[in-house]
mmCIF file of the N, C-alpha and C atoms, coordinates in Angstrom:
data_MODEL
# 
_entry.id   MODEL 
# 
loop_
_atom_site.group_PDB 
_atom_site.id 
_atom_site.type_symbol 
_atom_site.label_atom_id 
_atom_site.label_alt_id 
_atom_site.label_comp_id 
_atom_site.label_asym_id 
_atom_site.label_entity_id 
_atom_site.label_seq_id 
_atom_site.pdbx_PDB_ins_code 
_atom_site.Cartn_x 
_atom_site.Cartn_y 
_atom_site.Cartn_z 
_atom_site.occupancy 
_atom_site.B_iso_or_equiv 
_atom_site.pdbx_formal_charge 
_atom_site.auth_seq_id 
_atom_site.auth_comp_id 
_atom_site.auth_asym_id 
_atom_site.auth_atom_id 
_atom_site.pdbx_PDB_model_num 
ATOM 1   N N  . MET A 1 1  ? -143.858 145.391 201.602 1.00 0.00 ? 1  MET A N  1 
ATOM 2   C CA . MET A 1 1  ? -144.480 145.327 200.297 1.00 0.00 ? 1  MET A CA 1 
ATOM 3   C C  . MET A 1 1  ? -145.122 143.934 200.154 1.00 0.00 ? 1  MET A C  1 
ATOM 4   N N  . LYS A 1 2  ? -146.391 143.907 199.844 1.00 0.00 ? 2  LYS A N  1 
ATOM 5   C CA . LYS A 1 2  ? -147.146 142.645 199.633 1.00 0.00 ? 2  LYS A CA 1 
ATOM 6   C C  . LYS A 1 2  ? -147.145 142.274 198.152 1.00 0.00 ? 2  LYS A C  1 
ATOM 7   N N  . THR A 1 3  ? -146.997 140.967 197.941 1.00 0.00 ? 3  THR A N  1 
ATOM 8   C CA . THR A 1 3  ? -147.097 140.482 196.565 1.00 0.00 ? 3  THR A CA 1 
ATOM 9   C C  . THR A 1 3  ? -148.218 139.434 196.553 1.00 0.00 ? 3  THR A C  1 
ATOM 10  N N  . ASN A 1 4  ? -148.944 139.427 195.480 1.00 0.00 ? 4  ASN A N  1 
ATOM 11  C CA . ASN A 1 4  ? -150.030 138.457 195.298 1.00 0.00 ? 4  ASN A CA 1 
ATOM 12  C C  . ASN A 1 4  ? -149.470 137.264 194.541 1.00 0.00 ? 4  ASN A C  1 
ATOM 13  N N  . LYS A 1 5  ? -149.152 136.216 195.264 1.00 0.00 ? 5  LYS A N  1 
ATOM 14  C CA . LYS A 1 5  ? -148.665 134.988 194.637 1.00 0.00 ? 5  LYS A CA 1 
ATOM 15  C C  . LYS A 1 5  ? -149.829 134.207 194.076 1.00 0.00 ? 5  LYS A C  1 
ATOM 16  N N  . GLN A 1 6  ? -149.694 133.793 192.827 1.00 0.00 ? 6  GLN A N  1 
ATOM 17  C CA . GLN A 1 6  ? -150.747 133.003 192.197 1.00 0.00 ? 6  GLN A CA 1 
ATOM 18  C C  . GLN A 1 6  ? -150.656 131.568 192.720 1.00 0.00 ? 6  GLN A C  1 
ATOM 19  N N  . ILE A 1 7  ? -151.790 131.038 193.161 1.00 0.00 ? 7  ILE A N  1 
ATOM 20  C CA . ILE A 1 7  ? -151.853 129.686 193.664 1.00 0.00 ? 7  ILE A CA 1 
ATOM 21  C C  . ILE A 1 7  ? -152.577 128.827 192.619 1.00 0.00 ? 7  ILE A C  1 
ATOM 22  N N  . GLN A 1 8  ? -151.948 127.699 192.317 1.00 0.00 ? 8  GLN A N  1 
ATOM 23  C CA . GLN A 1 8  ? -152.590 126.783 191.367 1.00 0.00 ? 8  GLN A CA 1 
ATOM 24  C C  . GLN A 1 8  ? -153.792 126.170 192.052 1.00 0.00 ? 8  GLN A C  1 
ATOM 25  N N  . MET A 1 9  ? -154.785 125.788 191.267 1.00 0.00 ? 9  MET A N  1 
ATOM 26  C CA . MET A 1 9  ? -155.989 125.179 191.796 1.00 0.00 ? 9  MET A CA 1 
ATOM 27  C C  . MET A 1 9  ? -155.658 123.920 192.588 1.00 0.00 ? 9  MET A C  1 
ATOM 28  N N  . SER A 1 10 ? -154.666 123.173 192.147 1.00 0.00 ? 10 SER A N  1 
ATOM 29  C CA . SER A 1 10 ? -154.300 121.915 192.842 1.00 0.00 ? 10 SER A CA 1 
ATOM 30  C C  . SER A 1 10 ? -153.675 122.188 194.230 1.00 0.00 ? 10 SER A C  1 
ATOM 31  N N  . GLU A 1 11 ? -153.238 123.423 194.477 1.00 0.00 ? 11 GLU A N  1 
ATOM 32  C CA . GLU A 1 11 ? -152.664 123.777 195.777 1.00 0.00 ? 11 GLU A CA 1 
ATOM 33  C C  . GLU A 1 11 ? -153.673 124.400 196.725 1.00 0.00 ? 11 GLU A C  1 
ATOM 34  N N  . SER A 1 12 ? -154.873 124.600 196.277 1.00 0.00 ? 12 SER A N  1 
ATOM 35  C CA . SER A 1 12 ? -155.904 125.232 197.069 1.00 0.00 ? 12 SER A CA 1 
ATOM 36  C C  . SER A 1 12 ? -156.354 124.320 198.196 1.00 0.00 ? 12 SER A C  1 
ATOM 37  N N  . PHE A 1 13 ? -156.414 124.862 199.438 1.00 0.00 ? 13 PHE A N  1 
ATOM 38  C CA . PHE A 1 13 ? -156.871 124.063 200.576 1.00 0.00 ? 13 PHE A CA 1 
ATOM 39  C C  . PHE A 1 13 ? -158.328 123.652 200.401 1.00 0.00 ? 13 PHE A C  1 
ATOM 40  N N  . LEU A 1 14 ? -159.141 124.553 199.930 1.00 0.00 ? 14 LEU A N  1 
ATOM 41  C CA . LEU A 1 14 ? -160.557 124.230 199.743 1.00 0.00 ? 14 LEU A CA 1 
ATOM 42  C C  . LEU A 1 14 ? -160.745 123.074 198.759 1.00 0.00 ? 14 LEU A C  1 
ATOM 43  N N  . ASN A 1 15 ? -160.010 123.126 197.663 1.00 0.00 ? 15 ASN A N  1 
ATOM 44  C CA . ASN A 1 15 ? -160.074 122.048 196.663 1.00 0.00 ? 15 ASN A CA 1 
ATOM 45  C C  . ASN A 1 15 ? -159.605 120.730 197.288 1.00 0.00 ? 15 ASN A C  1 
ATOM 46  N N  . SER A 1 16 ? -158.537 120.768 198.039 1.00 0.00 ? 16 SER A N  1 
ATOM 47  C CA . SER A 1 16 ? -158.018 119.532 198.692 1.00 0.00 ? 16 SER A CA 1 
ATOM 48  C C  . SER A 1 16 ? -159.038 119.000 199.703 1.00 0.00 ? 16 SER A C  1 
ATOM 49  N N  . ALA A 1 17 ? -159.661 119.879 200.446 1.00 0.00 ? 17 ALA A N  1 
ATOM 50  C CA . ALA A 1 17 ? -160.655 119.448 201.449 1.00 0.00 ? 17 ALA A CA 1 
ATOM 51  C C  . ALA A 1 17 ? -161.856 118.814 200.796 1.00 0.00 ? 17 ALA A C  1 
ATOM 52  N N  . VAL A 1 18 ? -162.338 119.414 199.700 1.00 0.00 ? 18 VAL A N  1 
ATOM 53  C CA . VAL A 1 18 ? -163.498 118.868 198.997 1.00 0.00 ? 18 VAL A CA 1 
ATOM 54  C C  . VAL A 1 18 ? -163.169 117.492 198.424 1.00 0.00 ? 18 VAL A C  1 
ATOM 55  N N  . LEU A 1 19 ? -161.991 117.329 197.844 1.00 0.00 ? 19 LEU A N  1 
ATOM 56  C CA . LEU A 1 19 ? -161.569 116.020 197.307 1.00 0.00 ? 19 LEU A CA 1 
ATOM 57  C C  . LEU A 1 19 ? -161.438 114.990 198.411 1.00 0.00 ? 19 LEU A C  1 
ATOM 58  N N  . ALA A 1 20 ? -160.890 115.377 199.567 1.00 0.00 ? 20 ALA A N  1 
ATOM 59  C CA . ALA A 1 20 ? -160.742 114.426 200.668 1.00 0.00 ? 20 ALA A CA 1 
ATOM 60  C C  . ALA A 1 20 ? -162.105 113.981 201.221 1.00 0.00 ? 20 ALA A C  1 
ATOM 61  N N  . VAL A 1 21 ? -163.022 114.927 201.396 1.00 0.00 ? 21 VAL A N  1 
ATOM 62  C CA . VAL A 1 21 ? -164.339 114.597 201.888 1.00 0.00 ? 21 VAL A CA 1 
ATOM 63  C C  . VAL A 1 21 ? -165.089 113.737 200.881 1.00 0.00 ? 21 VAL A C  1 
ATOM 64  N N  . SER A 1 22 ? -164.988 114.070 199.615 1.00 0.00 ? 22 SER A N  1 
ATOM 65  C CA . SER A 1 22 ? -165.672 113.296 198.569 1.00 0.00 ? 22 SER A CA 1 
ATOM 66  C C  . SER A 1 22 ? -165.132 111.872 198.526 1.00 0.00 ? 22 SER A C  1 
ATOM 67  N N  . GLY A 1 23 ? -163.798 111.725 198.538 1.00 0.00 ? 23 GLY A N  1 
ATOM 68  C CA . GLY A 1 23 ? -163.200 110.389 198.522 1.00 0.00 ? 23 GLY A CA 1 
ATOM 69  C C  . GLY A 1 23 ? -163.579 109.567 199.754 1.00 0.00 ? 23 GLY A C  1 
ATOM 70  N N  . GLY A 1 24 ? -163.600 110.190 200.913 1.00 0.00 ? 24 GLY A N  1 
ATOM 71  C CA . GLY A 1 24 ? -164.001 109.522 202.122 1.00 0.00 ? 24 GLY A CA 1 
ATOM 72  C C  . GLY A 1 24 ? -165.444 109.071 202.096 1.00 0.00 ? 24 GLY A C  1 
ATOM 73  N N  . PHE A 1 25 ? -166.312 109.905 201.600 1.00 0.00 ? 25 PHE A N  1 
ATOM 74  C CA . PHE A 1 25 ? -167.729 109.565 201.444 1.00 0.00 ? 25 PHE A CA 1 
ATOM 75  C C  . PHE A 1 25 ? -167.896 108.379 200.504 1.00 0.00 ? 25 PHE A C  1 
ATOM 76  N N  . GLN A 1 26 ? -167.215 108.421 199.346 1.00 0.00 ? 26 GLN A N  1 
ATOM 77  C CA . GLN A 1 26 ? -167.315 107.340 198.385 1.00 0.00 ? 26 GLN A CA 1 
ATOM 78  C C  . GLN A 1 26 ? -166.769 106.029 198.973 1.00 0.00 ? 26 GLN A C  1 
ATOM 79  N N  . ASP A 1 27 ? -165.680 106.088 199.705 1.00 0.00 ? 27 ASP A N  1 
ATOM 80  C CA . ASP A 1 27 ? -165.151 104.884 200.364 1.00 0.00 ? 27 ASP A CA 1 
ATOM 81  C C  . ASP A 1 27 ? -166.129 104.334 201.363 1.00 0.00 ? 27 ASP A C  1 
ATOM 82  N N  . ALA A 1 28 ? -166.706 105.195 202.194 1.00 0.00 ? 28 ALA A N  1 
ATOM 83  C CA . ALA A 1 28 ? -167.642 104.745 203.202 1.00 0.00 ? 28 ALA A CA 1 
ATOM 84  C C  . ALA A 1 28 ? -168.924 104.165 202.580 1.00 0.00 ? 28 ALA A C  1 
ATOM 85  N N  . TYR A 1 29 ? -169.404 104.815 201.545 1.00 0.00 ? 29 TYR A N  1 
ATOM 86  C CA . TYR A 1 29 ? -170.605 104.327 200.837 1.00 0.00 ? 29 TYR A CA 1 
ATOM 87  C C  . TYR A 1 29 ? -170.362 102.965 200.221 1.00 0.00 ? 29 TYR A C  1 
ATOM 88  N N  . THR A 1 30 ? -169.288 102.835 199.439 1.00 0.00 ? 30 THR A N  1 
ATOM 89  C CA . THR A 1 30 ? -169.065 101.566 198.748 1.00 0.00 ? 30 THR A CA 1 
ATOM 90  C C  . THR A 1 30 ? -168.787 100.452 199.739 1.00 0.00 ? 30 THR A C  1 
ATOM 91  N N  . TYR A 1 31 ? -168.074 100.724 200.830 1.00 0.00 ? 31 TYR A N  1 
ATOM 92  C CA . TYR A 1 31 ? -167.752 99.688  201.790 1.00 0.00 ? 31 TYR A CA 1 
ATOM 93  C C  . TYR A 1 31 ? -169.014 99.227  202.546 1.00 0.00 ? 31 TYR A C  1 
ATOM 94  N N  . ASN A 1 32 ? -169.830 100.176 202.933 1.00 0.00 ? 32 ASN A N  1 
ATOM 95  C CA . ASN A 1 32 ? -171.013 99.803  203.791 1.00 0.00 ? 32 ASN A CA 1 
ATOM 96  C C  . ASN A 1 32 ? -172.213 99.329  202.955 1.00 0.00 ? 32 ASN A C  1 
ATOM 97  N N  . VAL A 1 33 ? -172.361 99.764  201.700 1.00 0.00 ? 33 VAL A N  1 
ATOM 98  C CA . VAL A 1 33 ? -173.526 99.430  200.928 1.00 0.00 ? 33 VAL A CA 1 
ATOM 99  C C  . VAL A 1 33 ? -173.263 98.373  199.865 1.00 0.00 ? 33 VAL A C  1 
ATOM 100 N N  . ARG A 1 34 ? -172.014 98.241  199.429 1.00 0.00 ? 34 ARG A N  1 
ATOM 101 C CA . ARG A 1 34 ? -171.706 97.337  198.308 1.00 0.00 ? 34 ARG A CA 1 
ATOM 102 C C  . ARG A 1 34 ? -170.951 96.082  198.752 1.00 0.00 ? 34 ARG A C  1 
ATOM 103 N N  . GLY A 1 35 ? -171.317 95.528  199.852 1.00 0.00 ? 35 GLY A N  1 
ATOM 104 C CA . GLY A 1 35 ? -170.773 94.218  200.259 1.00 0.00 ? 35 GLY A CA 1 
ATOM 105 C C  . GLY A 1 35 ? -169.387 94.260  200.877 1.00 0.00 ? 35 GLY A C  1 
ATOM 106 N N  . GLU A 1 36 ? -169.062 95.323  201.575 1.00 0.00 ? 36 GLU A N  1 
ATOM 107 C CA . GLU A 1 36 ? -167.801 95.473  202.288 1.00 0.00 ? 36 GLU A CA 1 
ATOM 108 C C  . GLU A 1 36 ? -166.581 95.347  201.385 1.00 0.00 ? 36 GLU A C  1 
ATOM 109 N N  . VAL A 1 37 ? -166.695 95.926  200.201 1.00 0.00 ? 37 VAL A N  1 
ATOM 110 C CA . VAL A 1 37 ? -165.512 96.079  199.342 1.00 0.00 ? 37 VAL A CA 1 
ATOM 111 C C  . VAL A 1 37 ? -165.442 97.552  198.925 1.00 0.00 ? 37 VAL A C  1 
ATOM 112 N N  . PHE A 1 38 ? -164.241 97.996  198.626 1.00 0.00 ? 38 PHE A N  1 
ATOM 113 C CA . PHE A 1 38 ? -164.041 99.373  198.163 1.00 0.00 ? 38 PHE A CA 1 
ATOM 114 C C  . PHE A 1 38 ? -164.140 99.386  196.643 1.00 0.00 ? 38 PHE A C  1 
ATOM 115 N N  . SER A 1 39 ? -165.166 99.991  196.114 1.00 0.00 ? 39 SER A N  1 
ATOM 116 C CA . SER A 1 39 ? -165.388 99.941  194.672 1.00 0.00 ? 39 SER A CA 1 
ATOM 117 C C  . SER A 1 39 ? -164.631 101.017 193.912 1.00 0.00 ? 39 SER A C  1 
ATOM 118 N N  . ASN A 1 40 ? -164.135 102.020 194.608 1.00 0.00 ? 40 ASN A N  1 
ATOM 119 C CA . ASN A 1 40 ? -163.469 103.086 193.899 1.00 0.00 ? 40 ASN A CA 1 
ATOM 120 C C  . ASN A 1 40 ? -161.997 103.288 194.330 1.00 0.00 ? 40 ASN A C  1 
ATOM 121 N N  . ALA A 1 41 ? -161.553 102.621 195.350 1.00 0.00 ? 41 ALA A N  1 
ATOM 122 C CA . ALA A 1 41 ? -160.179 102.765 195.831 1.00 0.00 ? 41 ALA A CA 1 
ATOM 123 C C  . ALA A 1 41 ? -159.637 101.360 196.130 1.00 0.00 ? 41 ALA A C  1 
ATOM 124 N N  . GLN A 1 42 ? -158.729 100.919 195.330 1.00 0.00 ? 42 GLN A N  1 
ATOM 125 C CA . GLN A 1 42 ? -158.260 99.537  195.435 1.00 0.00 ? 42 GLN A CA 1 
ATOM 126 C C  . GLN A 1 42 ? -157.288 99.345  196.595 1.00 0.00 ? 42 GLN A C  1 
ATOM 127 N N  . THR A 1 43 ? -156.713 100.399 197.137 1.00 0.00 ? 43 THR A N  1 
ATOM 128 C CA . THR A 1 43 ? -155.819 100.284 198.266 1.00 0.00 ? 43 THR A CA 1 
ATOM 129 C C  . THR A 1 43 ? -156.512 99.588  199.460 1.00 0.00 ? 43 THR A C  1 
ATOM 130 N N  . GLY A 1 44 ? -157.721 99.969  199.738 1.00 0.00 ? 44 GLY A N  1 
ATOM 131 C CA . GLY A 1 44 ? -158.451 99.361  200.832 1.00 0.00 ? 44 GLY A CA 1 
ATOM 132 C C  . GLY A 1 44 ? -158.696 97.886  200.592 1.00 0.00 ? 44 GLY A C  1 
ATOM 133 N N  . ASN A 1 45 ? -159.016 97.526  199.347 1.00 0.00 ? 45 ASN A N  1 
ATOM 134 C CA . ASN A 1 45 ? -159.252 96.101  199.007 1.00 0.00 ? 45 ASN A CA 1 
ATOM 135 C C  . ASN A 1 45 ? -157.958 95.308  199.175 1.00 0.00 ? 45 ASN A C  1 
ATOM 136 N N  . VAL A 1 46 ? -156.811 95.847  198.786 1.00 0.00 ? 46 VAL A N  1 
ATOM 137 C CA . VAL A 1 46 ? -155.546 95.160  198.927 1.00 0.00 ? 46 VAL A CA 1 
ATOM 138 C C  . VAL A 1 46 ? -155.224 94.948  200.417 1.00 0.00 ? 46 VAL A C  1 
ATOM 139 N N  . VAL A 1 47 ? -155.429 95.982  201.204 1.00 0.00 ? 47 VAL A N  1 
ATOM 140 C CA . VAL A 1 47 ? -155.160 95.841  202.651 1.00 0.00 ? 47 VAL A CA 1 
ATOM 141 C C  . VAL A 1 47 ? -156.076 94.810  203.291 1.00 0.00 ? 47 VAL A C  1 
ATOM 142 N N  . LEU A 1 48 ? -157.375 94.859  203.003 1.00 0.00 ? 48 LEU A N  1 
ATOM 143 C CA . LEU A 1 48 ? -158.286 93.891  203.586 1.00 0.00 ? 48 LEU A CA 1 
ATOM 144 C C  . LEU A 1 48 ? -158.032 92.470  203.098 1.00 0.00 ? 48 LEU A C  1 
ATOM 145 N N  . MET A 1 49 ? -157.694 92.337  201.816 1.00 0.00 ? 49 MET A N  1 
ATOM 146 C CA . MET A 1 49 ? -157.376 91.021  201.260 1.00 0.00 ? 49 MET A CA 1 
ATOM 147 C C  . MET A 1 49 ? -156.136 90.438  201.962 1.00 0.00 ? 49 MET A C  1 
ATOM 148 N N  . SER A 1 50 ? -155.122 91.242  202.109 1.00 0.00 ? 50 SER A N  1 
ATOM 149 C CA . SER A 1 50 ? -153.890 90.806  202.749 1.00 0.00 ? 50 SER A CA 1 
ATOM 150 C C  . SER A 1 50 ? -154.152 90.414  204.194 1.00 0.00 ? 50 SER A C  1 
ATOM 151 N N  . GLN A 1 51 ? -154.941 91.199  204.864 1.00 0.00 ? 51 GLN A N  1 
ATOM 152 C CA . GLN A 1 51 ? -155.289 90.910  206.256 1.00 0.00 ? 51 GLN A CA 1 
ATOM 153 C C  . GLN A 1 51 ? -155.964 89.546  206.393 1.00 0.00 ? 51 GLN A C  1 
ATOM 154 N N  . HIS A 1 52 ? -156.918 89.265  205.538 1.00 0.00 ? 52 HIS A N  1 
ATOM 155 C CA . HIS A 1 52 ? -157.626 88.008  205.595 1.00 0.00 ? 52 HIS A CA 1 
ATOM 156 C C  . HIS A 1 52 ? -156.717 86.823  205.160 1.00 0.00 ? 52 HIS A C  1 
ATOM 157 N N  . PHE A 1 53 ? -155.848 87.034  204.192 1.00 0.00 ? 53 PHE A N  1 
ATOM 158 C CA . PHE A 1 53 ? -154.895 85.993  203.814 1.00 0.00 ? 53 PHE A CA 1 
ATOM 159 C C  . PHE A 1 53 ? -154.024 85.633  205.020 1.00 0.00 ? 53 PHE A C  1 
ATOM 160 N N  . LEU A 1 54 ? -153.495 86.667  205.712 1.00 0.00 ? 54 LEU A N  1 
ATOM 161 C CA . LEU A 1 54 ? -152.609 86.435  206.842 1.00 0.00 ? 54 LEU A CA 1 
ATOM 162 C C  . LEU A 1 54 ? -153.302 85.775  208.028 1.00 0.00 ? 54 LEU A C  1 
ATOM 163 N N  . MET A 1 55 ? -154.610 86.038  208.156 1.00 0.00 ? 55 MET A N  1 
ATOM 164 C CA . MET A 1 55 ? -155.384 85.408  209.221 1.00 0.00 ? 55 MET A CA 1 
ATOM 165 C C  . MET A 1 55 ? -155.819 83.988  208.852 1.00 0.00 ? 55 MET A C  1 
ATOM 166 N N  . GLY A 1 56 ? -155.572 83.611  207.605 1.00 0.00 ? 56 GLY A N  1 
ATOM 167 C CA . GLY A 1 56 ? -155.950 82.271  207.167 1.00 0.00 ? 56 GLY A CA 1 
ATOM 168 C C  . GLY A 1 56 ? -157.362 82.158  206.684 1.00 0.00 ? 56 GLY A C  1 
ATOM 169 N N  . ASP A 1 57 ? -158.081 83.241  206.538 1.00 0.00 ? 57 ASP A N  1 
ATOM 170 C CA . ASP A 1 57 ? -159.417 83.240  206.064 1.00 0.00 ? 57 ASP A CA 1 
ATOM 171 C C  . ASP A 1 57 ? -159.422 83.400  204.538 1.00 0.00 ? 57 ASP A C  1 
ATOM 172 N N  . TRP A 1 58 ? -159.147 82.309  203.870 1.00 0.00 ? 58 TRP A N  1 
ATOM 173 C CA . TRP A 1 58 ? -158.924 82.304  202.398 1.00 0.00 ? 58 TRP A CA 1 
ATOM 174 C C  . TRP A 1 58 ? -160.170 82.730  201.635 1.00 0.00 ? 58 TRP A C  1 
ATOM 175 N N  . TYR A 1 59 ? -161.343 82.248  202.061 1.00 0.00 ? 59 TYR A N  1 
ATOM 176 C CA . TYR A 1 59 ? -162.577 82.568  201.332 1.00 0.00 ? 59 TYR A CA 1 
ATOM 177 C C  . TYR A 1 59 ? -162.832 84.074  201.369 1.00 0.00 ? 59 TYR A C  1 
ATOM 178 N N  . LYS A 1 60 ? -162.735 84.673  202.547 1.00 0.00 ? 60 LYS A N  1 
ATOM 179 C CA . LYS A 1 60 ? -162.955 86.118  202.674 1.00 0.00 ? 60 LYS A CA 1 
ATOM 180 C C  . LYS A 1 60 ? -161.924 86.908  201.885 1.00 0.00 ? 60 LYS A C  1 
ATOM 181 N N  . ALA A 1 61 ? -160.663 86.417  201.889 1.00 0.00 ? 61 ALA A N  1 
ATOM 182 C CA . ALA A 1 61 ? -159.602 87.101  201.128 1.00 0.00 ? 61 ALA A CA 1 
ATOM 183 C C  . ALA A 1 61 ? -159.923 87.090  199.637 1.00 0.00 ? 61 ALA A C  1 
ATOM 184 N N  . LEU A 1 62 ? -160.396 85.966  199.126 1.00 0.00 ? 62 LEU A N  1 
ATOM 185 C CA . LEU A 1 62 ? -160.754 85.902  197.705 1.00 0.00 ? 62 LEU A CA 1 
ATOM 186 C C  . LEU A 1 62 ? -161.925 86.812  197.358 1.00 0.00 ? 62 LEU A C  1 
ATOM 187 N N  . HIS A 1 63 ? -162.727 87.123  198.328 1.00 0.00 ? 63 HIS A N  1 
ATOM 188 C CA . HIS A 1 63 ? -163.846 88.047  198.150 1.00 0.00 ? 63 HIS A CA 1 
ATOM 189 C C  . HIS A 1 63 ? -163.336 89.425  197.698 1.00 0.00 ? 63 HIS A C  1 
ATOM 190 N N  . TYR A 1 64 ? -162.150 89.802  198.137 1.00 0.00 ? 64 TYR A N  1 
ATOM 191 C CA . TYR A 1 64 ? -161.583 91.110  197.774 1.00 0.00 ? 64 TYR A CA 1 
ATOM 192 C C  . TYR A 1 64 ? -160.784 91.045  196.497 1.00 0.00 ? 64 TYR A C  1 
ATOM 193 N N  . LEU A 1 65 ? -160.421 89.837  196.047 1.00 0.00 ? 65 LEU A N  1 
ATOM 194 C CA . LEU A 1 65 ? -159.592 89.711  194.853 1.00 0.00 ? 65 LEU A CA 1 
ATOM 195 C C  . LEU A 1 65 ? -160.387 90.073  193.565 1.00 0.00 ? 65 LEU A C  1 
ATOM 196 N N  . PHE A 1 66 ? -161.661 89.734  193.498 1.00 0.00 ? 66 PHE A N  1 
ATOM 197 C CA . PHE A 1 66 ? -162.440 90.028  192.296 1.00 0.00 ? 66 PHE A CA 1 
ATOM 198 C C  . PHE A 1 66 ? -162.490 91.543  191.977 1.00 0.00 ? 66 PHE A C  1 
ATOM 199 N N  . PRO A 1 67 ? -162.799 92.420  192.949 1.00 0.00 ? 67 PRO A N  1 
ATOM 200 C CA . PRO A 1 67 ? -162.812 93.843  192.580 1.00 0.00 ? 67 PRO A CA 1 
ATOM 201 C C  . PRO A 1 67 ? -161.419 94.362  192.158 1.00 0.00 ? 67 PRO A C  1 
ATOM 202 N N  . ILE A 1 68 ? -160.366 93.820  192.699 1.00 0.00 ? 68 ILE A N  1 
ATOM 203 C CA . ILE A 1 68 ? -159.022 94.245  192.298 1.00 0.00 ? 68 ILE A CA 1 
ATOM 204 C C  . ILE A 1 68 ? -158.752 93.836  190.870 1.00 0.00 ? 68 ILE A C  1 
ATOM 205 N N  . VAL A 1 69 ? -159.064 92.604  190.543 1.00 0.00 ? 69 VAL A N  1 
ATOM 206 C CA . VAL A 1 69 ? -158.836 92.126  189.175 1.00 0.00 ? 69 VAL A CA 1 
ATOM 207 C C  . VAL A 1 69 ? -159.737 92.856  188.174 1.00 0.00 ? 69 VAL A C  1 
ATOM 208 N N  . ALA A 1 70 ? -160.992 93.084  188.552 1.00 0.00 ? 70 ALA A N  1 
ATOM 209 C CA . ALA A 1 70 ? -161.916 93.829  187.660 1.00 0.00 ? 70 ALA A CA 1 
ATOM 210 C C  . ALA A 1 70 ? -161.418 95.251  187.433 1.00 0.00 ? 70 ALA A C  1 
ATOM 211 N N  . PHE A 1 71 ? -160.890 95.892  188.478 1.00 0.00 ? 71 PHE A N  1 
ATOM 212 C CA . PHE A 1 71 ? -160.358 97.244  188.338 1.00 0.00 ? 71 PHE A CA 1 
ATOM 213 C C  . PHE A 1 71 ? -159.164 97.246  187.401 1.00 0.00 ? 71 PHE A C  1 
ATOM 214 N N  . ALA A 1 72 ? -158.239 96.270  187.605 1.00 0.00 ? 72 ALA A N  1 
ATOM 215 C CA . ALA A 1 72 ? -157.063 96.205  186.744 1.00 0.00 ? 72 ALA A CA 1 
ATOM 216 C C  . ALA A 1 72 ? -157.454 95.951  185.267 1.00 0.00 ? 72 ALA A C  1 
ATOM 217 N N  . PHE A 1 73 ? -158.437 95.072  185.049 1.00 0.00 ? 73 PHE A N  1 
ATOM 218 C CA . PHE A 1 73 ? -158.895 94.817  183.717 1.00 0.00 ? 73 PHE A CA 1 
ATOM 219 C C  . PHE A 1 73 ? -159.512 96.062  183.079 1.00 0.00 ? 73 PHE A C  1 
ATOM 220 N N  . GLY A 1 74 ? -160.293 96.805  183.877 1.00 0.00 ? 74 GLY A N  1 
ATOM 221 C CA . GLY A 1 74 ? -160.866 98.064  183.371 1.00 0.00 ? 74 GLY A CA 1 
ATOM 222 C C  . GLY A 1 74 ? -159.821 99.082  182.995 1.00 0.00 ? 74 GLY A C  1 
ATOM 223 N N  . VAL A 1 75 ? -158.737 99.171  183.762 1.00 0.00 ? 75 VAL A N  1 
ATOM 224 C CA . VAL A 1 75 ? -157.646 100.100 183.437 1.00 0.00 ? 75 VAL A CA 1 
ATOM 225 C C  . VAL A 1 75 ? -156.974 99.641  182.141 1.00 0.00 ? 75 VAL A C  1 
ATOM 226 N N  . LEU A 1 76 ? -156.757 98.333  182.010 1.00 0.00 ? 76 LEU A N  1 
ATOM 227 C CA . LEU A 1 76 ? -156.138 97.804  180.790 1.00 0.00 ? 76 LEU A CA 1 
ATOM 228 C C  . LEU A 1 76 ? -156.991 98.086  179.553 1.00 0.00 ? 76 LEU A C  1 
ATOM 229 N N  . VAL A 1 77 ? -158.287 97.878  179.663 1.00 0.00 ? 77 VAL A N  1 
ATOM 230 C CA . VAL A 1 77 ? -159.182 98.166  178.516 1.00 0.00 ? 77 VAL A CA 1 
ATOM 231 C C  . VAL A 1 77 ? -159.196 99.659  178.188 1.00 0.00 ? 77 VAL A C  1 
ATOM 232 N N  . ALA A 1 78 ? -159.249 100.500 179.226 1.00 0.00 ? 78 ALA A N  1 
ATOM 233 C CA . ALA A 1 78 ? -159.262 101.958 178.994 1.00 0.00 ? 78 ALA A CA 1 
ATOM 234 C C  . ALA A 1 78 ? -157.953 102.405 178.322 1.00 0.00 ? 78 ALA A C  1 
ATOM 235 N N  . GLU A 1 79 ? -156.850 101.837 178.739 1.00 0.00 ? 79 GLU A N  1 
ATOM 236 C CA . GLU A 1 79 ? -155.578 102.191 178.108 1.00 0.00 ? 79 GLU A CA 1 
ATOM 237 C C  . GLU A 1 79 ? -155.503 101.757 176.657 1.00 0.00 ? 79 GLU A C  1 
ATOM 238 N N  . GLN A 1 80 ? -156.049 100.552 176.368 1.00 0.00 ? 80 GLN A N  1 
ATOM 239 C CA . GLN A 1 80 ? -156.051 100.060 174.980 1.00 0.00 ? 80 GLN A CA 1 
ATOM 240 C C  . GLN A 1 80 ? -156.938 100.944 174.102 1.00 0.00 ? 80 GLN A C  1 
ATOM 241 N N  . ILE A 1 81 ? -158.074 101.389 174.622 1.00 0.00 ? 81 ILE A N  1 
ATOM 242 C CA . ILE A 1 81 ? -158.951 102.272 173.886 1.00 0.00 ? 81 ILE A CA 1 
ATOM 243 C C  . ILE A 1 81 ? -158.263 103.596 173.626 1.00 0.00 ? 81 ILE A C  1 
ATOM 244 N N  . GLY A 1 82 ? -157.569 104.091 174.643 1.00 0.00 ? 82 GLY A N  1 
ATOM 245 C CA . GLY A 1 82 ? -156.859 105.356 174.534 1.00 0.00 ? 82 GLY A CA 1 
ATOM 246 C C  . GLY A 1 82 ? -155.736 105.365 173.507 1.00 0.00 ? 82 GLY A C  1 
ATOM 247 N N  . HIS A 1 83 ? -155.146 104.213 173.287 1.00 0.00 ? 83 HIS A N  1 
ATOM 248 C CA . HIS A 1 83 ? -154.041 104.108 172.320 1.00 0.00 ? 83 HIS A CA 1 
ATOM 249 C C  . HIS A 1 83 ? -154.508 103.973 170.882 1.00 0.00 ? 83 HIS A C  1 
ATOM 250 N N  . LYS A 1 84 ? -155.803 103.681 170.676 1.00 0.00 ? 84 LYS A N  1 
ATOM 251 C CA . LYS A 1 84 ? -156.321 103.504 169.328 1.00 0.00 ? 84 LYS A CA 1 
ATOM 252 C C  . LYS A 1 84 ? -156.854 104.767 168.751 1.00 0.00 ? 84 LYS A C  1 
# 
């Protein structure tokens, strides 16, 4: 006997694949075109900043700090707007 199990949209393979491809494209675009920083995913910026700090390249490490701080500030502002 077959049963039709309902699958949530978030569990759909096609949906997951589209989100993964979209995120990868955005990461590649922002890194290659926007000055070698990740404008939409801060994990990459944290990794690259840490790598440069550990290599002793302080100037290049600080290059990644600005997008991280700007992202955090944007989240803070959005949360404050949401609470009002």
